[in-house]
C-alpha positions in Angstrom: 210.8 -60.7 -204.6 212.4 -60.4 -208.2 214.7 -63.1 -209.7 217.5 -61.6 -211.7 220.0 -62.4 -214.3 223.5 -61.1 -213.8 222.8 -58.3 -216.2 219.7 -57.5 -214.3 221.6 -57.5 -211.0 224.0 -54.9 -212.5 221.1 -52.9 -213.7 219.4 -53.0 -210.2 222.6 -51.7 -208.6 222.8 -49.0 -211.3 219.3 -47.9 -210.6 219.9 -47.6 -207.0 223.0 -45.5 -207.5 221.8 -43.2 -210.4 217.9 -42.9 -209.8 218.2 -42.9 -206.0 221.6 -41.5 -205.3 222.8 -44.5 -203.3 226.6 -44.5 -203.5 228.2 -47.9 -204.2 230.0 -47.7 -200.9 226.7 -47.7 -199.0 225.4 -50.8 -200.9 228.7 -52.5 -200.1 228.6 -51.5 -196.7 225.1 -52.8 -196.3 226.0 -56.0 -198.2 228.8 -57.1 -195.8 226.7 -56.0 -192.6 223.7 -58.1 -193.8 226.0 -61.3 -194.3 226.9 -61.2 -190.6 223.3 -60.1 -189.3 221.3 -62.6 -191.3 223.8 -65.5 -190.5 223.4 -64.8 -186.8 220.0 -66.8 -187.0 222.1 -69.8 -188.4 225.4 -69.7 -186.7 227.4 -68.2 -183.8 230.1 -65.7 -184.8 231.3 -65.3 -181.2 234.8 -67.0 -180.7 234.5 -68.6 -184.1 237.6 -68.8 -186.3 236.4 -67.0 -189.4 238.4 -66.9 -192.7 237.1 -64.8 -195.4 238.3 -65.3 -199.0 238.2 -62.2 -201.1 238.8 -61.8 -204.8 239.7 -58.4 -206.5 236.1 -57.6 -207.7 233.3 -55.9 -205.8 232.3 -59.2 -204.2 235.6 -59.2 -202.4 234.8 -55.6 -201.3 231.6 -57.1 -199.6 234.0 -59.7 -198.0 236.2 -56.9 -196.5 233.1 -55.3 -194.9 231.8 -58.7 -193.6 235.3 -59.2 -191.8 234.6 -56.0 -189.9 231.1 -56.9 -188.8 232.3 -60.5 -187.9 235.1 -59.0 -185.6 232.5 -56.9 -183.9 230.5 -60.0 -183.2 233.6 -61.5 -181.3 235.0 -63.6 -184.3 238.7 -64.4 -184.7 238.8 -63.1 -188.4 241.5 -63.4 -191.0 241.2 -62.3 -194.7 242.8 -64.1 -197.6 243.0 -62.1 -200.8 243.5 -63.7 -204.2 243.9 -61.7 -207.3 245.7 -58.7 -208.5 245.2 -55.6 -206.0 245.6 -53.2 -208.9 242.3 -54.4 -210.2 240.3 -53.6 -207.3 237.7 -50.9 -207.4 238.1 -47.8 -205.2 235.5 -48.9 -202.7 237.0 -52.4 -202.4 240.4 -50.8 -201.7 238.7 -48.6 -199.2 237.4 -51.5 -197.3 240.4 -53.5 -197.4 242.4 -50.8 -196.0 239.9 -50.1 -193.1 240.0 -53.9 -192.3 243.7 -53.9 -192.2 243.9 -50.7 -189.9 241.5 -52.4 -187.5 244.2 -55.1 -187.0 242.4 -57.8 -189.1 245.1 -59.9 -190.8 244.8 -59.4 -194.5 246.9 -62.0 -196.4 247.7 -62.2 -200.0 247.5 -65.8 -201.3 248.5 -67.2 -204.8 246.5 -70.4 -204.4 245.5 -73.4 -202.4 248.7 -74.1 -201.0 249.0 -70.7 -199.3 245.6 -70.8 -197.9 245.3 -74.4 -196.7 246.7 -73.7 -193.1 244.1 -71.0 -192.7 241.3 -72.9 -194.0 242.1 -76.1 -192.1 241.6 -74.2 -188.8 238.4 -72.2 -189.7 235.1 -72.7 -188.2 233.4 -70.6 -190.7 234.6 -69.7 -194.3 233.0 -66.7 -195.9 233.3 -67.1 -199.7 233.6 -63.5 -201.3 236.0 -64.8 -204.2 233.9 -64.4 -207.4 230.6 -62.7 -207.8 227.8 -62.6 -210.4 230.1 -61.2 -213.0 231.8 -64.6 -213.8 232.0 -65.2 -217.5 234.5 -68.0 -218.0 235.1 -71.3 -216.6 237.3 -71.5 -213.4 240.6 -73.0 -213.7 244.0 -73.2 -212.3 244.9 -71.9 -209.0 241.4 -70.2 -208.4 239.9 -73.8 -208.9 242.5 -75.3 -206.5 241.4 -72.7 -203.9 237.8 -73.5 -204.3 238.5 -77.2 -203.9 240.5 -76.4 -200.8 237.7 -74.6 -199.3 235.2 -77.3 -200.1 237.6 -79.7 -198.4 237.5 -77.8 -195.2 235.0 -78.9 -192.4 234.0 -75.4 -191.9 230.6 -74.0 -192.3 230.7 -72.1 -195.8 228.8 -68.9 -196.2 228.8 -67.6 -199.8 228.3 -63.9 -200.4 225.6 -63.2 -203.0 226.6 -66.5 -205.2 228.7 -69.5 -204.6 232.1 -68.7 -206.3 232.4 -70.7 -209.6 228.7 -70.8 -210.3 227.1 -69.1 -213.2 224.4 -67.0 -211.6 222.0 -67.1 -214.5 221.9 -70.8 -215.1 223.1 -72.3 -211.8 225.7 -74.4 -213.5 229.1 -74.8 -212.4 232.0 -73.0 -214.2 234.4 -76.0 -213.4 235.0 -75.8 -209.8 232.4 -74.3 -207.6 232.0 -73.6 -204.0 229.4 -76.0 -202.3 228.0 -73.4 -199.7 226.0 -74.4 -196.7 224.4 -70.9 -196.9 224.3 -68.1 -199.4 223.2 -64.6 -198.6 221.6 -63.2 -201.8 222.2 -59.4 -202.1 219.6 -56.9 -203.6 217.9 -59.7 -205.5 217.5 -63.5 -205.6 219.5 -64.7 -208.6 218.2 -67.4 -211.1 221.0 -69.7 -210.4 220.0 -69.7 -206.6 216.8 -71.6 -207.5 217.6 -73.4 -210.8 219.1 -76.9 -210.7 222.0 -77.7 -209.9 222.5 -74.1 -208.4 220.1 -74.5 -205.8 222.3 -77.4 -204.6 225.5 -75.4 -204.7 223.9 -72.4 -202.9 222.6 -74.4 -199.9 220.1 -72.4 -197.8 219.6 -69.0 -199.5 218.9 -66.0 -197.2 218.1 -62.6 -198.8 219.0 -59.0 -198.1 217.7 -56.0 -200.1 220.9 -54.1 -199.0 219.0 -50.9 -198.8 217.9 -50.7 -202.4 214.4 -49.2 -202.6 211.6 -51.4 -203.8 210.9 -48.8 -206.5 214.1 -49.7 -208.2 212.9 -53.4 -208.5 209.8 -52.5 -210.7 209.6 -53.8 -214.2 211.9 -56.7 -213.9 210.0 -59.6 -215.5 210.6 -62.5 -213.2 209.4 -62.9 -209.6 210.0 -65.5 -207.1 206.7 -66.8 -205.7 206.3 -65.9 -202.1 203.6 -66.7 -199.4 202.5 -63.2 -199.4 201.8 -63.2 -203.2 199.5 -66.2 -202.5 197.8 -64.5 -199.7 197.0 -61.6 -201.9 195.6 -63.9 -204.5 193.4 -66.1 -202.6 189.7 -65.5 -202.6 187.9 -64.7 -199.3 184.6 -66.3 -199.0 181.6 -64.4 -197.6 179.2 -65.9 -195.1 176.7 -65.8 -198.1 178.8 -68.1 -200.3 177.2 -71.2 -201.7 178.3 -73.9 -204.2 177.2 -71.9 -207.1 179.4 -68.9 -206.1 182.6 -71.0 -205.8 182.9 -72.2 -209.3 181.4 -75.1 -211.4 184.4 -77.0 -212.8 183.9 -79.2 -215.8 186.6 -82.0 -216.3 186.8 -84.0 -219.5 189.3 -86.8 -218.8 189.8 -90.6 -218.7 189.5 -93.5 -221.4 189.5 -97.0 -221.2 192.3 -98.3 -218.9 193.0 -94.6 -217.8 189.8 -93.8 -215.8 191.8 -92.9 -212.5 193.6 -89.7 -214.1 190.3 -87.9 -214.3 189.5 -88.9 -210.8 192.7 -87.3 -209.5 192.0 -84.2 -211.4 188.5 -84.0 -209.9 189.8 -84.7 -206.4 192.2 -81.8 -206.9 189.4 -79.5 -207.9 187.4 -80.6 -204.9 190.1 -80.0 -202.2 191.1 -76.8 -204.1 187.8 -75.5 -203.1 185.8 -75.8 -206.2 181.9 -75.3 -205.5 180.7 -78.0 -207.9 182.7 -80.7 -209.9 181.5 -82.5 -213.0 183.6 -85.2 -214.4 182.9 -86.2 -218.1 184.4 -89.3 -219.4 183.5 -92.2 -221.7 182.3 -95.8 -221.9 183.3 -98.1 -219.1 185.6 -95.4 -217.7 182.6 -93.3 -216.9 181.0 -96.4 -215.2 184.2 -97.2 -213.1 184.3 -93.5 -211.9 180.7 -93.1 -210.8 180.4 -92.9 -207.1 184.1 -93.1 -206.4 184.1 -89.7 -204.9 180.3 -88.9 -204.0 180.7 -85.2 -204.3 181.8 -85.6 -207.9 179.1 -85.6 -210.6 180.2 -88.2 -213.3 178.6 -88.3 -216.7 179.5 -90.0 -220.0 180.0 -88.2 -223.4 179.4 -91.6 -225.3 180.0 -95.4 -225.4 183.4 -95.5 -227.2 186.4 -96.4 -225.1 187.8 -92.8 -225.9 186.8 -89.4 -226.6 186.1 -89.0 -230.5 185.2 -86.0 -232.7 181.5 -87.1 -232.9 181.3 -86.1 -229.3 182.6 -82.6 -229.8 179.4 -80.8 -230.3 177.8 -82.2 -227.1 180.9 -81.6 -225.1 181.1 -77.9 -226.3 177.5 -77.3 -225.3 178.1 -78.9 -222.1 180.9 -76.4 -221.4 178.4 -73.6 -221.3 177.2 -74.7 -217.9 180.8 -74.5 -216.4 182.9 -71.6 -215.1 186.1 -73.4 -216.3 187.1 -76.4 -218.0 189.9 -79.1 -217.6 191.0 -81.1 -220.4 193.5 -83.8 -220.9 194.3 -86.3 -217.9 193.9 -89.9 -219.2 192.4 -89.0 -222.6 194.7 -91.3 -224.5 196.3 -90.5 -228.0 193.9 -91.9 -230.4 193.6 -89.8 -233.5 190.1 -89.4 -233.1 190.7 -88.1 -229.5 193.2 -85.6 -230.7 190.6 -84.2 -233.1 188.1 -84.0 -230.1 190.8 -82.0 -228.3 191.2 -79.6 -231.3 187.5 -79.2 -231.5 187.3 -78.2 -227.8 190.2 -75.7 -228.1 188.7 -74.2 -231.1 185.0 -73.7 -229.8 185.1 -73.6 -226.0 184.7 -70.0 -224.8 185.4 -70.8 -221.1 189.0 -70.7 -219.6 190.6 -74.1 -220.1 193.4 -75.9 -218.3 195.0 -78.3 -220.8 197.3 -81.1 -219.5 198.6 -84.6 -220.2 197.2 -86.2 -223.6 195.5 -82.9 -224.6 199.0 -81.5 -224.7 200.0 -84.4 -227.0 197.2 -83.4 -229.2 198.2 -79.9 -229.2 201.7 -80.8 -230.4 200.7 -83.5 -232.8 198.0 -81.7 -234.5 199.8 -78.2 -234.5 197.0 -76.6 -232.9 197.1 -72.9 -233.2 196.5 -71.7 -229.6 196.4 -68.2 -230.6 193.1 -68.8 -232.3 191.5 -70.1 -229.1 188.5 -68.0 -228.1 189.2 -68.2 -224.4 192.1 -68.0 -222.0 194.3 -71.3 -222.1 196.4 -72.6 -219.3 199.0 -75.4 -220.4 200.6 -77.5 -217.8 203.4 -79.6 -219.5 206.2 -81.4 -217.7 209.7 -81.2 -219.4 209.0 -84.0 -221.7 205.7 -82.6 -222.9 207.2 -79.2 -223.4 210.0 -80.6 -225.5 207.5 -82.2 -227.7 205.5 -79.0 -228.0 208.5 -76.8 -228.8 211.0 -79.4 -230.7 213.6 -78.8 -228.2 215.5 -81.5 -226.4 214.7 -81.9 -222.7 218.3 -80.9 -222.0 217.7 -77.6 -223.8 214.5 -77.0 -222.0 216.2 -77.4 -218.7 219.0 -75.2 -219.7 216.6 -72.3 -220.5 213.8 -73.3 -218.2 212.8 -69.6 -217.6 213.3 -67.9 -220.9 211.9 -70.9 -223.0 208.6 -70.8 -220.8 208.5 -67.0 -221.4 209.0 -67.3 -225.1 206.4 -70.0 -225.5 203.8 -68.1 -223.5 204.3 -64.9 -225.4 204.3 -66.6 -228.9 201.2 -68.6 -228.2 199.2 -66.2 -225.9 198.9 -68.7 -223.2 199.5 -69.1 -219.5 202.2 -71.8 -219.3 202.9 -73.9 -216.3 206.3 -75.5 -217.0 206.4 -78.3 -214.2 209.6 -79.2 -212.6 212.3 -78.2 -210.2 211.5 -75.4 -210.0 208.0 -74.9 -211.9 207.8 -71.9 -213.8 204.7 -70.0 -214.6 205.0 -67.8 -217.7 202.3 -65.4 -219.0 201.6 -63.8 -222.5 202.9 -60.3 -221.6 206.5 -61.9 -221.1 206.4 -61.9 -217.2 207.1 -65.2 -215.2 206.9 -66.5 -211.7 209.2 -69.2 -210.4 207.7 -71.2 -207.7 209.4 -71.8 -204.2 207.6 -74.9 -203.0 207.7 -78.5 -203.6 210.2 -81.3 -202.9 211.4 -84.7 -204.5 209.0 -86.8 -202.7 206.3 -85.3 -205.1 207.9 -87.0 -208.1 205.3 -89.6 -208.4 202.3 -90.5 -210.7 199.2 -88.4 -210.6 200.7 -85.3 -209.2 200.1 -83.4 -212.5 196.6 -84.6 -212.7 195.8 -83.2 -209.2 197.4 -79.9 -210.0 195.1 -79.6 -213.1 192.2 -79.8 -211.0 193.5 -77.4 -208.3 194.2 -74.8 -211.0 190.8 -75.2 -212.4 189.2 -74.8 -208.9 191.0 -71.5 -208.4 189.9 -70.3 -211.7 186.3 -71.3 -210.8 186.7 -69.2 -207.6 187.2 -66.1 -209.6 191.0 -65.9 -209.9 192.5 -65.0 -213.2 194.3 -67.7 -215.3 197.7 -66.3 -214.1 196.7 -65.9 -210.4 195.1 -69.4 -210.4 198.2 -71.0 -211.9 200.6 -69.3 -209.5 198.4 -70.1 -206.4 197.7 -73.6 -207.5 201.3 -74.4 -208.2 202.4 -72.8 -204.7 199.9 -74.5 -202.7 200.4 -77.8 -204.5 203.9 -77.7 -203.6 203.2 -76.4 -200.2 200.9 -79.5 -199.5 203.8 -81.7 -200.5 206.2 -79.9 -198.2 203.9 -80.2 -195.2 203.7 -84.0 -196.0 207.3 -84.3 -196.4 208.0 -83.0 -192.9 206.6 -86.5 -191.7 207.6 -88.7 -194.5 210.2 -87.7 -197.1 208.8 -90.1 -199.8 206.0 -92.5 -200.1 203.1 -90.1 -200.1 200.7 -90.0 -203.0 198.8 -87.4 -205.2 195.8 -88.2 -203.2 197.6 -87.3 -200.1 198.6 -84.0 -201.6 195.1 -83.2 -202.6 193.7 -83.8 -199.2 196.5 -81.5 -197.6 195.5 -78.5 -199.9 192.9 -77.1 -197.5 195.6 -77.2 -194.7 198.2 -75.5 -197.0 195.6 -72.8 -197.9 195.0 -72.2 -194.1 198.8 -71.9 -193.5 199.0 -69.2 -196.1 196.0 -67.3 -194.7 197.1 -67.4 -191.1 200.8 -66.7 -191.9 
């Protein structure tokens, strides 16, 4: 499932037409038909009063086709057309004329005043006004028409993208349709999943509109689906034992922040790690010992935080592990930052780097390209802003592209947490996660995710696969909890739900 920009969407259509010989008229026919077909799962077309609002572009052409198929399902259909008909493409005009010959009222409107009487009586409004080619802000009569559509009590179905939404960013171009449903055509667009576009789009349904899968190859960004995770998840043989399921070493905690290490260890445990070792310091290690009987706790020293004189011992210790997690609850002491730098410079096991270790990377300007092993970074927006020098607003505005840029420049797997979480890899590809919910915005979730990702690396997944699977299952566990309680569940609750989330993916 590729996730495209407006330019990539245009290129996808072009590939379908030039490389596979699919005429534009066929794609348009399939688009309109799929709107009606997919929406049958959500609404009833029969006897519904349907108003289809079309523009003069190809999105309007999809709307004219939709009108025919809605009519065939028993709907009472009227089409409102806004824009200069002389600007319509050949196929849009073709389908407009067919609709008219079938007796469907096709009414030209100049703005909201002309449309209000139709919109007011509608049960369903199909928004085919503006497509992915939107370049400028929506103003004047077009904005007023969009406002009138939103003011209606009808169910609104947007064709491909809500009119007035920039499809690359999800941002509003002034007035924007607030759709109940959006049928994505050919590909899911970035704006469908990025905030605030995911709100404008409502529930997103997807139709490939007949474009062969081969045309979708080599697009860099994918939307994570359950089937991807099914393919990634390791299958345990009957001969498996704790030694074959990964020995996960976690360096975490400091005086006053011991719990972060425990949350990471808990994530690794429920993520399926075979053995989990939690190394901490001083009183933190003492506090952690025995809290989770299955986790082996040790101390790297008596100081209240990790220091550079513990580095040699810690690096040697990593030789026992299959993967290392570093960062939760370390604190930001200068000596701790030196410890982090030493670990990244000398550890030869794949490392998952989070929390205070990320602060050390940014503050010490550690060159991640020099790390001898694969590195997975898991920053939230604030941490990523610190790493890059960007503002949090800039990060959100370019969430996907900035993640890709950083992963390429630093040769790391980057997990940029948020809504949605983006997993970017060094070769310029990225995955956008499709699970999770606002109830997960609570303390300790990131620490738990660190442990989950580390556990999957320990079970033999690559750094990329483990990051994608860990993020997806972490979010799915939260979604399963949210079915019973939208808010109020904890990071520990999510960790304990991971095995059930994994079971759901395996059983389909």
